[in-house]
N, C-alpha and C positions, 0 to 999 in steps of 0.2 A: 388612966383609962383611955384618953384620946390617942395615946401612943400606939395601941394595938391596931385600930382601924387604919392609921396612917401607914403602919408597917405592912399591913395586908395589901393596901393599895399599891405601895411601892413594889412589893413582891409580884403582884399581878402585872404591873407595868413592865417589870424586868422580864418576866416570863413571856409576855407578849412580844417584847423586843427581840428576845432570843429566838422565839419561834419564827418571827419575820426574817431574821438573819439566816436561820437555818433553811428557809425556803426561798432565799434570794440567790441569784447566780450572776455571773458576768458573761455578757455576750461579746465575743471577740470577732471582729469582722476584718477581712482583707478585701480591699477594693482595687480591682485591676481593670485595665482596658482590654479590648479584644486581642491585643498582642501579648497580654500578660504583664504589662508594665503597671507599676503602682500608680494610683491616682491620689494625689494629695488634695485637701480641701473639699472632699466630697462630704455632703451632709448625710449622716446616718441616723435613723430614728426607729424606735419601736412603738407600734400602736397596738393596743389590745384588739383582738378580733371582736370581742363583745365588751360593751361598756367603755368607760374612760378611767384614766388615772387622775388623781388630784394634781392640778397644774397651776403654778403661781407665776406671775410676771417676774422676770429677772430684775435685779437692780439696774440702774441706768447704764446702758451700753454705749460705747463711743465708736463712731466711724469717722476717722479724721480725713482731711484732704492734705496730702503731703506730696510735693513735687508733681502736682497736677494729676494725682491718682488718689482713689479711695483706699484707705487702709483701715481694716482688712478688706479684701475684695469680696470675700464671702463671710457672712455673719449669720448665725442661727440663734433665734430668740424664741421664747414662749409668748403666747398671745397676751397682749396687754403690756408688753415691755416698752419702756421709753428709750428712745435712741437719740443721742446728740450728734451733731455734725460740725465739729470745730474745724474752722479753716485755718490751717497752719502755714498756708502759702502767703507769698507777698502780693498775689493777685486775688481778685474777688471771684467767687463762684456762685452759680445759680443751681442749686440741687433740686432735683425733682424725681417723682415716680408717677407714671400714669397706669400702673398695674392695678388690677382689680383688688389685690390683697391690700394695697395702700396707695391712695392717690393724694399727693401733696406737692407743694412747691415752697422752697426757701429762696426767695428772690435775691438777686445779686447782693452779696454780703461779704464782709471780712470778719475775722474773729469768730465768736461763737453766737449762734442764734439765742434769743432770750428764752425759748422754751423747747424742750425735746419733742420729737415726733413719737406718738404712741402707736405701735403696730398692733391693732386690735382685732385682726382677722387672720386666720391661718391661710397660708399660701406663699407665693414667691413674688417678692417685689423687686423689680429691676430699677436700679438707680442710675441717673445720668446727670451731667452738667450741661446746662443750656449754652455755656460759653466754650467748653472744651469737649469736643465730641469723643475724644479718646478715653474719657473718664466713664467707667462703667463699674458697677458693683451690684451685689445681690444680697437681699435679706430674706432668709427663709424663716417663716413664722410657723411654729409648730404648736400643736395642742396636746403635747405629751411631755412629761419631765424626762423621758428617756431619749436623749439625743446627744450627738457629738459631731465632730469633724474628723476626717482622716488625717493622719500625719503625713510627712513627706514620704514615708515608706508605704503609704496606702493603708495603714492600720488604724482601726478605731475600736475602742472598748467602751461598753456601757455597763456599769456595775449596779449592784443592788436591784436586779430585775426580779420582781416577784414571779413565782411559778405561774404558768398559764400559756395560752395560745396567742401569738402575736403576728403582725405583719412587719417584717423588716423592710424598711423603705430607704432607698438611697437616691441621691440626686447630685448632679454636678452641672455647673453652668456651661460646660463644653458639650452637653447632650444636645442633639439637634433640635432646632425649632423651639416650640413651646412644650418640650417633653415634660411629662409628669414624672415624679419619682417612681423608680422601679418598686415592685412589691414582691416579697418572698415570704411564704408562710414558714414560721419556725415555732417550735414548742420548747418552752423553758421549764425545766424541773429543778432539781437541787444541784446538778452538775453544771459546770460552765459549758457554754456553747461556742463552737468554732464554726464560722461561716464565711464562705467566699462569695463576693458579688462582682459580677462583670457589668461594666457600663460601656455602652458604645458611644464614643465621643466623636462629634462632627468636627470639632475644633478645640484647641486649647486657648481659653481667654487670656488676653495679655493685659 
């Protein structure tokens, strides 16, 4: 007798999963500058026009210091994600951010700090080193599970997007001043979506 209810539950779960898959699509984005050149390392995300999507912190993310540079220079994480900052150089670094999204300091150290830094608010945190002025990096903290970075060809793909109305937002550290991510309304149904985004860059970060 217990077998029948379990079978029904499994069947219902499978049907729900297939229904979700049937109503999910892939959003393919090409990110270019004003001259039509591809922009790598642009952060691309989808935010529902109404409501929110369930979002969990990522596993621990690493931003290393190698040859007196942050690697990677651009990182995108979900709210609540812990980030470690291992120093793989032979000199000590003093990592900090004074951004509203995350304010912290890891005072002069070598090796790895004892505890990660948890990025607990959405926004863009600019990182620096108090010893080496040329060291800059960016952590983009998002409150959506639908996010990615563009490739060297300026292409970004976000899969398993449920049907609905979204804001397609894109950001790159080369945008002028304290520019907020661009916002483009898109509608997702069952078919995949192709979208182009143009970002006006003031400079290309080094």
